[in-house]
C-alpha positions in Angstrom: 27.4 365.0 -55.0 26.8 368.8 -55.0 28.8 371.1 -57.2 28.9 374.8 -55.8 30.5 377.8 -57.7 32.1 380.6 -55.6 34.9 383.2 -56.1 37.1 382.0 -53.3 37.5 378.9 -51.1 39.3 379.2 -47.7 40.4 375.8 -46.1 40.7 375.8 -42.4 38.6 377.7 -39.9 41.4 378.5 -37.5 42.2 382.1 -36.7 44.1 382.4 -39.9 41.4 381.0 -42.1 38.6 383.0 -40.4 40.6 386.3 -40.5 41.2 385.7 -44.3 37.5 384.8 -45.0 36.3 387.9 -42.9 38.4 390.3 -44.6 37.6 388.9 -48.2 34.0 389.1 -47.1 34.3 392.7 -46.3 35.6 393.4 -49.6 32.7 391.8 -51.2 34.0 388.5 -52.3 31.8 385.5 -52.6 33.7 383.1 -50.1 33.1 379.6 -48.7 35.1 378.6 -45.5 35.6 374.8 -45.2 36.8 373.0 -42.0 36.8 369.2 -41.2 36.1 369.9 -37.6 32.5 370.4 -36.1 33.5 373.9 -34.7 35.6 376.9 -35.6 38.8 378.1 -34.1 41.3 375.5 -34.7 44.0 375.6 -32.0 42.4 378.6 -30.5 38.8 377.3 -30.1 36.5 376.5 -27.0 34.3 373.6 -26.8 31.5 372.5 -24.5 31.7 369.2 -22.5 29.5 368.3 -19.5 28.6 371.9 -18.6 32.1 373.3 -19.0 33.8 375.1 -21.8 37.4 373.8 -22.4 40.1 375.3 -24.8 41.4 373.4 -27.8 44.8 374.7 -27.5 45.6 378.5 -26.8 44.6 379.8 -23.5 46.1 383.3 -23.4 45.7 386.2 -26.0 48.2 389.0 -27.2 48.2 391.1 -30.3 45.1 393.4 -29.6 46.9 396.7 -29.5 46.1 399.0 -32.6 49.3 398.1 -34.5 49.2 394.3 -33.8 47.3 391.7 -35.8 44.1 391.3 -33.8 44.0 395.0 -33.2 44.2 395.8 -36.8 41.6 393.1 -37.6 39.2 394.5 -34.9 39.6 398.1 -36.5 39.1 396.8 -40.0 36.0 394.7 -39.1 34.5 397.0 -36.4 34.7 394.1 -33.8 35.4 394.2 -30.1 37.1 391.1 -28.6 35.7 391.9 -25.2 39.0 390.8 -23.5 40.2 391.6 -20.0 43.9 392.6 -19.4 46.0 390.4 -17.1 47.8 392.1 -14.2 50.3 389.0 -14.0 50.8 387.2 -17.3 52.5 384.1 -15.8 54.3 382.4 -13.0 57.0 379.9 -13.3 57.5 377.0 -10.8 60.8 375.4 -10.6 61.5 371.9 -9.3 63.3 373.2 -6.1 60.1 375.2 -5.1 61.4 378.6 -6.3 58.7 380.6 -8.2 59.5 383.3 -10.9 56.9 385.8 -11.7 56.7 387.1 -15.2 55.8 390.8 -14.6 54.0 392.8 -17.5 56.5 395.9 -17.2 60.1 395.7 -18.1 61.8 397.1 -15.2 60.2 394.8 -12.5 60.7 391.9 -14.9 64.4 392.4 -15.3 64.9 392.8 -11.5 62.9 389.7 -10.9 64.7 387.7 -13.5 68.3 389.0 -12.4 67.6 388.2 -8.7 66.4 384.8 -9.6 69.0 383.6 -12.2 71.8 385.7 -10.7 73.1 387.0 -14.0 72.9 390.5 -15.6 70.1 390.5 -18.3 69.0 394.1 -18.6 70.4 394.6 -22.1 69.2 391.3 -23.3 65.5 392.0 -22.3 65.6 395.5 -23.5 66.8 394.2 -26.9 64.2 391.4 -26.8 61.4 393.8 -26.2 62.6 396.2 -28.8 62.8 393.3 -31.4 59.5 391.9 -30.3 57.8 395.5 -30.8 59.5 395.7 -34.2 58.3 392.3 -35.2 54.7 393.0 -34.2 54.9 396.3 -36.1 56.6 394.8 -39.4 54.1 391.8 -39.3 51.3 394.2 -40.0 53.2 395.6 -43.0 55.0 392.6 -44.5 53.6 389.2 -45.8 56.9 387.5 -45.2 58.2 388.4 -41.9 60.5 387.4 -40.4 62.3 386.5 -43.6 63.4 382.9 -44.0 65.7 383.3 -47.1 66.9 386.1 -49.4 63.8 385.7 -51.6 61.7 386.7 -48.7 64.0 389.7 -48.3 63.4 390.7 -51.9 59.7 390.7 -51.5 60.1 393.0 -48.4 62.1 395.6 -50.4 59.0 397.7 -52.0 57.6 398.3 -48.6 60.9 398.3 -46.8 61.6 401.0 -43.9 65.0 401.9 -42.8 64.0 401.3 -39.2 63.7 397.5 -40.2 67.4 397.2 -40.9 68.3 396.3 -37.3 65.6 393.6 -37.4 66.8 392.1 -40.6 70.3 392.0 -39.2 69.1 389.3 -36.9 66.8 387.5 -39.2 69.3 384.8 -40.1 70.4 383.9 -36.6 69.0 381.3 -34.2 67.6 382.2 -30.9 70.4 380.2 -29.3 73.1 382.3 -31.3 71.5 385.5 -30.2 71.4 384.5 -26.5 75.1 383.4 -26.8 76.0 386.9 -28.1 74.7 388.1 -24.6 76.7 385.4 -22.9 73.7 384.1 -21.2 73.7 380.5 -22.7 76.0 379.0 -20.0 73.4 379.5 -17.3 71.6 376.2 -17.2 68.6 377.5 -15.2 68.2 380.5 -17.7 68.3 378.3 -20.7 65.9 375.7 -19.1 63.6 378.6 -18.8 64.2 379.7 -22.3 63.6 376.3 -23.8 60.3 375.8 -22.0 59.1 379.3 -23.0 59.9 378.7 -26.6 58.1 375.4 -26.6 54.8 377.1 -25.4 55.1 379.8 -28.0 56.9 378.5 -31.0 56.8 374.8 -30.4 60.6 374.5 -31.1 64.1 374.8 -29.6 66.3 377.8 -29.4 68.6 376.2 -32.1 65.7 375.8 -34.4 63.9 379.1 -33.7 64.5 382.3 -35.7 66.0 385.0 -33.4 63.3 387.4 -34.3 60.5 384.9 -33.7 62.4 383.8 -30.4 62.6 387.4 -29.1 58.9 387.8 -29.7 58.1 384.6 -28.0 60.3 385.3 -25.0 59.0 388.9 -24.6 55.2 388.2 -25.1 54.4 388.7 -21.4 55.9 392.3 -21.8 53.3 393.2 -24.2 49.6 393.2 -22.9 48.1 389.7 -22.2 44.4 389.1 -22.1 41.8 386.7 -20.7 38.8 386.2 -22.9 35.5 385.6 -20.8 33.8 382.4 -22.0 37.0 381.0 -23.6 39.5 382.2 -26.3 37.2 380.6 -28.8 35.0 383.7 -28.5 37.4 385.4 -30.9 36.9 382.7 -33.5 33.1 382.7 -33.0 32.9 386.5 -33.5 34.9 386.2 -36.8 32.6 383.3 -37.9 29.5 385.4 -37.1 31.0 388.4 -39.1 31.6 386.1 -42.3 27.9 384.7 -41.9 26.5 388.1 -41.6 27.9 389.0 -45.1 26.0 386.0 -46.4 29.0 383.7 -46.8 28.8 380.1 -45.7 31.0 378.2 -43.3 30.9 374.5 -44.0 32.0 372.4 -41.1 32.6 368.5 -41.0 33.9 368.9 -44.6 37.3 367.1 -44.9 39.2 368.0 -48.1 40.3 365.0 -50.1 41.3 366.7 -53.2 42.5 370.0 -54.8 42.7 370.3 -58.5 43.7 373.2 -60.9 41.4 373.2 -63.8 42.9 376.2 -65.6 44.9 379.3 -64.7 42.0 380.8 -62.8 39.9 377.8 -61.9 40.2 375.5 -59.1 38.2 372.5 -57.8 38.0 371.7 -54.1 36.6 368.3 -53.3 35.5 366.8 -49.9 34.0 363.4 -49.3 30.4 364.8 -50.0 30.7 368.0 -52.1 32.6 369.9 -54.7 33.5 373.6 -54.9 34.5 375.3 -58.2 36.3 378.7 -57.4 38.8 381.2 -58.9 41.1 380.9 -56.0 42.0 378.8 -53.0 43.5 380.0 -49.6 44.8 377.1 -47.7 45.0 377.9 -44.0 46.2 374.5 -42.8 49.8 373.1 -42.6 51.6 372.9 -46.0 52.2 369.2 -45.7 48.6 368.8 -45.6 48.0 370.9 -48.7 50.5 369.2 -50.7 48.8 365.9 -50.0 45.6 367.1 -51.8 47.3 368.0 -55.0 47.5 365.5 -57.8 50.9 367.1 -58.8 52.4 368.7 -55.8 55.2 371.2 -56.4 57.7 372.3 -53.9 58.4 375.6 -55.8 58.6 378.6 -53.3 58.6 376.2 -50.2 61.8 376.5 -48.2 61.0 374.7 -44.9 59.0 371.5 -45.3 59.3 369.3 -42.4 58.4 365.6 -41.8 56.6 364.2 -38.8 59.8 363.3 -36.9 60.9 366.9 -37.2 57.6 368.5 -35.6 56.4 369.0 -32.1 52.9 368.4 -31.1 50.8 369.2 -28.1 49.4 366.9 -25.4 46.5 368.5 -23.5 44.5 367.5 -20.6 41.5 369.5 -19.2 39.5 369.4 -15.9 36.7 371.2 -14.1 37.6 371.4 -10.3 36.2 373.2 -7.4 37.8 376.6 -7.2 41.0 376.8 -5.1 42.5 379.6 -3.3 43.2 382.5 -5.3 46.4 382.5 -7.4 48.5 385.4 -8.2 48.3 384.4 -11.9 46.0 382.5 -14.2 48.9 380.9 -16.2 51.7 378.7 -14.7 54.6 377.0 -16.2 55.8 374.1 -14.2 59.3 372.8 -14.8 59.7 369.1 -14.1 63.0 367.3 -12.8 62.8 364.7 -15.5 61.0 364.4 -18.9 57.5 363.2 -19.0 57.3 359.3 -19.8 57.6 358.8 -23.6 58.3 362.4 -24.4 61.1 365.0 -24.5 59.2 367.5 -22.6 60.4 368.7 -19.0 57.7 371.3 -18.5 53.8 371.8 -18.1 51.8 374.8 -19.0 48.8 375.2 -16.7 46.0 377.7 -17.4 43.0 378.5 -15.0 39.8 380.0 -15.9 39.2 383.3 -14.0 37.1 382.5 -10.8 34.6 385.3 -11.8 34.1 383.7 -15.3 30.7 382.0 -14.8 30.5 381.5 -18.7 33.2 378.8 -18.5 31.7 376.5 -15.9 29.5 375.9 -12.8 29.9 378.8 -10.2 32.3 378.1 -7.5 34.5 375.9 -10.0 37.4 376.5 -12.3 38.4 374.9 -15.6 42.2 373.9 -15.5 43.9 373.2 -18.9 47.2 371.4 -18.8 49.4 371.1 -21.9 52.8 369.8 -22.7 54.7 369.0 -25.9 55.7 365.9 -27.7 58.7 365.5 -30.0 58.8 363.0 -32.9 55.3 362.0 -33.5 56.3 358.8 -35.2 57.3 357.5 -31.6 53.7 358.2 -30.3 51.7 355.2 -29.2 48.1 355.7 -27.9 48.8 353.5 -24.6 51.2 356.1 -23.6 48.3 358.7 -22.9 47.3 357.0 -19.5 50.8 356.9 -18.2 51.5 360.6 -19.0 48.2 361.6 -17.5 49.1 359.8 -14.3 52.3 361.4 -14.1 51.0 365.0 -14.8 48.5 364.7 -12.0 51.2 363.5 -9.7 53.2 366.6 -10.5 50.1 369.0 -10.1 49.3 367.6 -6.8 
């Protein structure tokens, strides 16, 4: 078993881990990035199978503007994501055949939504966009935002700006409470739309989602949305190339099995075949997994630790099909009349590759990604997969 000495070990080669390792590399740190998978990107990766490139999870991209996370990252690392803006972020198909188009500009979207649902929403969507832009801006300045408790608020104070007061006043409300304050929670179709939108973006319900996060999730089509030629994993690949260009290694197929603190400034990270001794560890994987590696796990400072029965997971299907007639949008949310078998999900999210993107698949074809969500993973059985897929295909037809 090899024993390697580095300054920092970053665990998890998703966008968070890649971004961390890239920024540390830029500052001159000796970094090693570990991941148990055979490719980088995590839930925002792209993989090759039978001549087509499929997404591992995320299919649409936001946050590229100068004051947003990927925009800030691109500027600091001098990278170009080479993404294409979407004219129509999304369309939503309802069971009765009606189609709701999510326009990228506020006024057309408010008009569309008010006509569709038959209720006044202008103030709600104006506030939603204002809150979302505030959250995007604050997330570039604070480590703990949106705050989950008063301890987080205390950490914000040294960098606090008065314009953030309005945001903080909504930090401890649920999205459902915020929607109720606008008297929109009684409209069943509107709430159905909201819950499906939150599952896509925050993997949770309006009762469980912080109002600031909920506003950002609901308003994300109102900030520029992008398509990445070749697949969204190109973002992760560019970050990986940057890290390696700084002579820092990325070790894949390395499943961490142990994490031990030797002294105040020395850690030992162990996989099945190697060990890394370092001064600091950055874990960019779920906190539950991180705690499982520690010999003496501590819950100090952890305010929201959830068990498997409290978490949502994704169920994804991918296909390569002959290109269909042009669609107005590449992304479609489909509301279902009944939940999918064995799930609590009543919606599908369907993403198409751009017809002109010959990097994704054979010319004349398109890649179709279909995802939905599963509640309470403890109830999952592998034999449910075939039944879910059959039902999904029936709805898509």
